[in-house]
C-alpha positions as CSV (number, residue, x, y, z in Angstrom):
1,X,12.9,61.3,-71.5
2,X,11.2,58.6,-73.6
3,X,14.5,56.8,-74.2
4,X,15.4,56.9,-70.5
5,X,12.0,55.3,-69.7
6,X,12.4,52.6,-72.3
7,X,15.9,52.0,-71.1
8,X,14.9,51.8,-67.6
9,X,12.0,49.4,-68.5
10,X,14.4,47.1,-70.4
11,X,16.9,47.0,-67.5
12,X,14.2,46.3,-64.9
13,X,12.7,43.6,-67.2
14,X,16.1,42.0,-67.7
15,X,17.2,42.1,-64.0
16,X,13.7,40.9,-62.8
17,X,14.1,37.7,-64.8
18,X,17.0,36.7,-62.6
19,X,15.1,37.4,-59.4
20,X,12.3,35.0,-60.2
21,X,13.7,31.5,-59.8
22,X,12.1,28.5,-61.4
23,X,11.3,25.9,-58.7
24,X,10.6,23.1,-61.0
25,X,11.3,19.7,-59.5
26,X,13.0,17.0,-61.6
27,X,10.4,14.4,-62.4
28,X,10.7,11.3,-60.4
29,X,11.2,9.1,-63.4
30,X,14.1,11.2,-64.4
31,X,15.6,10.9,-60.9
32,X,15.2,7.2,-61.2
33,X,16.6,7.1,-64.7
34,X,19.8,8.9,-63.5
35,X,20.4,6.1,-61.1
36,X,20.5,3.3,-63.7
37,X,23.6,1.7,-64.9
38,X,24.5,1.9,-68.6
39,X,23.3,-1.6,-69.1
40,X,20.0,-0.9,-67.3
41,X,19.4,2.3,-69.2
42,X,19.9,0.5,-72.5
43,X,16.9,-1.7,-71.6
44,X,14.6,1.3,-72.0
45,X,13.5,1.2,-75.6
46,X,11.7,4.6,-75.8
47,X,12.0,7.1,-73.0
48,X,12.3,7.2,-69.3
49,X,8.9,9.1,-69.4
50,X,7.5,5.8,-70.5
51,X,7.2,4.5,-66.9
52,X,4.7,4.2,-64.1
53,X,5.2,6.1,-60.9
54,X,3.3,5.0,-57.8
55,X,3.4,5.6,-54.2
56,X,3.5,2.3,-52.5
57,X,3.6,0.8,-49.0
58,X,6.9,-0.7,-48.1
59,X,6.2,-4.4,-47.7
60,X,8.6,-7.3,-47.1
61,X,9.4,-7.7,-50.8
62,X,10.4,-4.1,-51.1
63,X,12.3,-4.1,-47.8
64,X,14.4,-7.0,-49.1
65,X,15.8,-4.7,-52.0
66,X,15.9,-1.2,-50.5
67,X,18.5,0.4,-48.3
68,X,18.2,-1.2,-44.8
69,X,18.4,2.2,-43.1
70,X,15.2,3.4,-44.9
71,X,12.5,3.6,-42.2
72,X,9.5,5.2,-43.9
73,X,6.3,3.3,-44.5
74,X,5.9,4.5,-48.1
75,X,8.2,4.9,-51.2
76,X,7.8,5.8,-54.7
77,X,8.1,3.1,-57.2
78,X,9.2,3.8,-60.8
79,X,8.5,0.9,-63.1
80,X,10.1,1.4,-66.6
81,X,7.8,-0.2,-69.2
82,X,9.1,-2.6,-71.8
83,X,12.3,-3.5,-69.9
84,X,11.3,-7.2,-69.3
85,X,13.0,-10.1,-71.0
86,X,12.5,-13.9,-71.1
87,X,14.1,-14.4,-67.6
88,X,12.9,-11.3,-65.6
89,X,10.1,-8.5,-65.5
90,X,10.3,-4.8,-65.7
91,X,13.0,-2.7,-64.1
92,X,11.7,-0.9,-60.9
93,X,13.5,1.9,-59.0
94,X,12.4,2.9,-55.5
95,X,12.7,6.7,-54.7
96,X,12.4,8.2,-51.2
97,X,9.3,10.5,-50.6
98,X,11.7,13.4,-50.9
99,X,11.6,12.6,-54.7
100,X,15.4,12.8,-55.0
101,X,17.0,9.9,-53.1
102,X,17.2,6.4,-54.6
103,X,16.7,3.7,-52.0
104,X,16.8,0.6,-54.2
105,X,16.1,-1.0,-57.5
106,X,15.0,-4.5,-58.6
107,X,14.2,-6.4,-61.9
108,X,10.7,-7.8,-61.1
109,X,9.9,-11.5,-61.4
110,X,7.7,-12.6,-64.2
111,X,4.2,-13.4,-63.1
């Protein structure tokens, strides 16, 4: 009886693990990183996690570099730190509010 109880407990434990799905979202910075070309990703010296994520209002500057069909008023901007060089600023990727769809990217101008 004891062996049956232990066996039943183990079977239920193992099968219940498959029933509980992990609903972890991919971090926005990793979604943005996946959209980079090899050349762009080589600009990131440390990690894609070394970035700044902000929800920003779509202004004229952003409209000029994102998908023309994008009609929402806000977008996530992912700015990868330390990707600037002598001629341009940091690399910025724009991600839809669904946190999955890339709508544009730009190399910021130096200020």
